[in-house]
N, C-alpha and C positions, 0 to 999 in steps of 0.2 A: 390435036392434043394441044399445038405449041399454043394457039388461043384460049385454049382453058390453064393453062401455066402460065401464060401473060394475065389472066382474068384474078387467078388464084394471088399471083404475086401483088400486082395492083389494090384487091382486096388486102391482103394481108400488110401492105403497106399503108392505107387508109383506116386499118383497124390500129395499126403501133401509132402515127399519128393522130388519130383520138385518144388514145391511152395518155401518149404522154398530154396531151392539152389537158386534158381529165386533170392529171395530176399534177402541172403547174396551176391550176384555177385552183386544184384545192388548198395547194401552199400557200396562194395568194390569198385565199378566202375560211383559213381556216382561224379558229382561234388563237390571239397572241401570248406568247408568254409574260410579254411586257408591255401596258402602256406607261410611255414618258409623257406626260402633259407638261408642257412650257420648255421651248426649245433654247435657254440661256445658254451659259457654259455650264451648269451641273447637269442640266439635259441631255445638250447635244453630246457631250464628250461622255457618258452613263449610256445614252443611247448605244454608241458609237462600239465603247468595250462591253458592253452585252453581247452587241451582235455579234463580234469576232469571236466571242463564246459561243458562240449556233444557237445561242437564244434569239426566238422572232421577238423582235422588239417595231412597236409603232410608234412614234414621237407624232405628238399635235401639236400642234400651234397655233395662233390664233391670228399672230399679225402674217401680210402675208410679206412681208421684208423684212432682213436685221437688219435695214439701216436706220435705227431710231436715234433721235435727235440725243440723246445723249445713256451710253453703258459704259458701265467704269473700264477703265485701259490700264490700271496698276497692277502690274502682275508682281509680290512680291516675292522672295526667294523662295517660298513656302508654296506657290503657287506656281513658278516653276518646274519646282523638285515635280511637283504632283503631274504635270503634263510628260514630265520626262518618264517618269516612271510608268505612264500608261501608254509610253511609245508615240506622242503626239507632238513632241519638242520641234522635229526637224520643219515642222507645220510655221513655226515662229521664220523662217529662212526665206517662205513663200509670202508675207504678207508685212507691211507694213509696221515697224516698229523699232524702237530706239530708247538703249539704257538711259537710266538718269544719271547724272555725273555727284551732285551736290543737293544740298540743301540748305537756307539759308531762310536765316529766321530774322524779321526788320520788327521794330518798333518804335513809333513817333521818329518816322526816319533815320535811325541808327542801328546797323547792323550789331545785333545780341549774340549769336553764335553761328557757325554754320559746321556744319557734317559731308566731308566726303564720300561717295558710292565706289564700291560697296564700303559697308560698314564692318562688315568681318573681313578679316584678315583670309584672303582666297576663295570668299564668299560670290555669290552672284549679286551682281548690281541690280537693286530694282527697275526692271523694264514696262516701258508704256506700252502700249500696242492694239491696233484698231480692233477695238472686240469684233463689230462688223463682220470685216474681214476674215478673222477666227473662228466665227461663228459657221462662214459660208464657204471656208476651208474643211472644217470640220465634216459638215452636212455632205459636201462634195466626196470626202472619204466612204463617208455609211451608206451614201444611195448607192454604191458598186456593189454589196453584200447584196445577196439574193432571198437574205433574212429579216430586214431592212426597209420599212415602207416610211416616209415622211409626208404626213396631212398636214399643211402651208395652210391659213389661210381659213383654218377651223377651229373655231373656237367652240370649248365644251361647257354646256348647259347645265348639266347634271351627273352625277353617281347614279353609276345602276349597280345597285344589289342585290343577293339570292340571300334571306335571308337572312342575318347580321354581316354578314362579309359581301364588302365592297367587291362586288365581279368583273367592272369594267365604267363607261361613259356616256351619253351620248351625249353627243353631238347637233350641228346643222343639220334641218332636214327631216329631223327624228331620228336618223341613225342612230345606232346600237353598238359600239366596239365594246368585246369582251376581253378581258385575261386573266390569268392567271394573277397577275399584281398587277397594279398602279399606285405610280410613281408620280408627285405632284414636286414637279421644277418652277412652277409659277409664278416666282415672283411675292413681294410684299406682300401685296392686297391678292394672294389665292385664292381663287374660287376653289377652290378644293378644298381648303384648308376651313370654308363657311360651310361649306357643303357637308361635310363628316362632324362638324359642330366638333371642330379642335381649338379651344381658344387660344388666345394671345396673351399672354401677361404683357404689355406694354410698359417701355423706362418711361418716366417725364423727359421731354425735350425741351430745349431751353434754345432752338432754334431751327429755322426752314435754310434753305439753300436757294440763291439765282443763281443758273450757270449759265455762264455769258460765251460766246466766242468769237474772234475777231484776228485781224491779220498775223501775220507774225513779225516776229522781230529781229535784226541781225545779232542782237546780244544774245540769243540762246544757239547760233550756229557754232561756235566755238566749245559753248560751254551749256549744256543741256538742266538748268535748276529749276528745283521747286525751290519757288518761295513762297513763306508764310510770313503774314504783312500784318500788322495793328498797328493802326493808326487813327488816336483816341477810342472812341467805340465802336471801332470798324474794323471788322477782320474781313482779309478773303485770303486764299491761296493762289498762286496761277506759275502755269506749267507749259509747256511746248509740247503740243500732240504728235502723236507717233504720225497722223496723216496731217504735219505741216503747218498745223495754224494753233493761236494761245487760246485755252480755254481758263476759266477762270471762274471758282467758286466761292458766291460772296458769302457770308454769314448775314440770314436777314432775321435778326433779333427783333424788332418791333412788330411786332403783328398790326400794330392799329394804323401803320404808316401804308401811304398809296403807291408800291414799289415803281407801277404802271407808269406814274406819270414822273419819276426822277429822269433828269438828264443824267443819263447813267455814266457817256463818257467824260463827262465831268465830276461827277461824283466819285467816281473810278480815279481819277488824274490827281484828285484833291487827299486823296488816302496813298501816294503811292510818292516814290522817292523821284528825282528829277528826271533820270531818263525814260523812266517809265512811263511818266506822269506825259510828258512830251507824243509817248509812243500812242498813248490812249486819244490825247489832243488831234495828231496827225490821223492816225487812222480810225479815227469815230464815225466816217461815214460806211466803215465795215463791221462794225460792234452789230452783232446783231443781238435783235432782240431775247432779253432773257427766257430761257426755262425757268417755270416754279417747281421746284424739289421738295415737296411735303417729306419730312423723314418721321419714319418708323424704324423705330427701336425697340425687337423685343425678341421671347423666348416662349414655343410652345409647351408646355407641362409634357403634354404628350405630345409626339411625333407621328402617331399611326394608329391605324385602329386596323382589324382583321381584312387582308387584300387592299390596304392605301400606305403607304407610305408616303412624307414628306421633305424634302430634302433644297439645302441651302437656305435661300430668301424667304421659301416660303414656310419652313421650320422659323428660322432665327432670321427673320431681318438684322443685318448690321448697319451700324453708323457709318458713312460714308468716310469719316477719319481712319487714314492711310488702308484706303480700299480692301479692306477686310471683306466684303462680298461676297466676291469672283475669286478670293484665295482661299478662305473657310468653304468655298459651294464647291471648288476642285478637290478639297481634302475629304469632304463627304464623300462624295464620288466613290474615292478609295477606297474607306471602309465599311459603304454600303457594296461594293464588287466583290471585297471578304467575303461578308455575310450573306451576299444574297446570291452568287454562281452557283455554287453547290445543291440549294434546296430547290432555284427553276430548274437545271437540268433533271431534279429527280421527279418534281411537277406535285409533290406533296402541300397541302395546306398549311398542314397545322407547321410544319419545319417553316416555310415561308413568313409565316407570322412570327413565328419565334425568331427569324431573320430581323427582321425590321425591326422587331424592341430590340435584337441587340447594338443596333447600329446607332439606335442614339442613344443605349446606355455608355458608349465607347468616344459618342463626338463630343455630347452636351458636359463634361468637364470644359471643354477648351474653350467651345464658343461663350461659355457664360463668362471664362475668365476673359478671354477676349475682348466681350464689349464692357467687362469691368476696366481693363485696362483702358480701351474707348472714353470709357467717362472721365476716364483722371486726368486724360489728355484734351479733352472737351473744356475740364473745369480750370485748366491753367488759362488757358485761353477767355476764360469767363470770368477767374479773379482780375486777370488786365482791363477787360474789356469795363466793370463795373466801378472799377476803380481809377480815375485819377490820379490819387495820390499812388500807387503802386506802378504804376505807369509811368512818372516821373523817375521815379526813385530808380524801378530796372533800365528806362534809359539814360540818367545822366549816370550812374554806377554800369555801366555796361562792359566795360571790361573788367572791372572784377568779378560781376556775378556769371559773365558767360562758360566761365571752366564747372562750378556745380551746378546752372541751370543743362548747360550741354550733356553732363554726366544723368542727370537725372532722364532726362531726353532718351539719352543710349540704352540705358535700362529696360522702358519698356517696349523701343522699338523692337527690340532684341524679340523677345517673343512675339513680338504684332508681325515681324518678317520672316522668324521663322517655323511658329506653332510654338505648340505650350507642350506636346509629346511629338515624340517620333510615327511617322507613319509610313507604312509599307508596305505597295500592293504584292498581295501572295498567293493572291489564288487564279490564277491566270495560270491556260496551257503555256 
């Protein structure tokens, strides 16, 4: 009798283990509610936000690492506010970051004007953050959730459709992942945008960018300043990154020049004030070979097709001026979450497709206005670069012109920093 009871208990225990294992395996293999393609700021924050609401999410990223050579570092007050609303702002305390103290604008060796941070009374200062560290910290939170899965080093090859509706993606090894909704946050050269035949209306561009890194300067220890420097026809921006090196963005307007053959330490020094010129020459051996960034700016007339939504640079690649890419992407995430969480919980395809159209309807006006402000900002630099007489006049009369020029710059910055319309995350349990 004892033997019988023991065997019975063992059989029940094994059956329970089998049932539990089967249930867990089913959870891992069941159809996802959402597949997010692209683990940049928009992709990771949206995936984490949805997963925290109990939605089953797969995040698919082609790269094996977040440590890319170039990633935008500037969080404007709008981006900081978006992270705070999502409950992620405390992550900044655990990763390299540093607020800016001021902006300075120099033309032909003379200070035109300067502005202290924060610009707004009682506001948040623009903050430089290590984006790779931010992404890694967000993923660390996400992978602790049972309904989140990260597929890294997994490039998407094709969209999968059921009739006219996108129902998933095909990845390496001819593996198919299915979902109620696919969200493309795969950047300015979005593969999903191309595969969905969603055209991108591009703005004409006047420059590309060469991106440099070099050793830090003691000049930035006491005050972290973003410098905008115009010298002759040359223009570049300079700042100290959150990870403790100097970064330079050089506007490359001459498409015919062989920039690979240029002595860049000397070129940068010749366009700089004396203290900076000495730094470029003294630390020439630390100046890394520049990364060429081809600037793509535009807007998709349609951000979606049934079953697929584009966000961030995939839907509206931004100019690098005033770091709007990451900040607009984070605001996209808040609006997307507001519209998508309820339909995704219900699982009704028609409701999901109506919701993705509403995301674009709400976000497009701000995106188009911010891109226009970026155009106006770039136009000022173009005028100075193209007219020696104008540069001479601005340089010579800088003490008289600094107040109206500063006022004009500040007028544009308020919307670039805060966003055009208030955005509030309101659809979270």
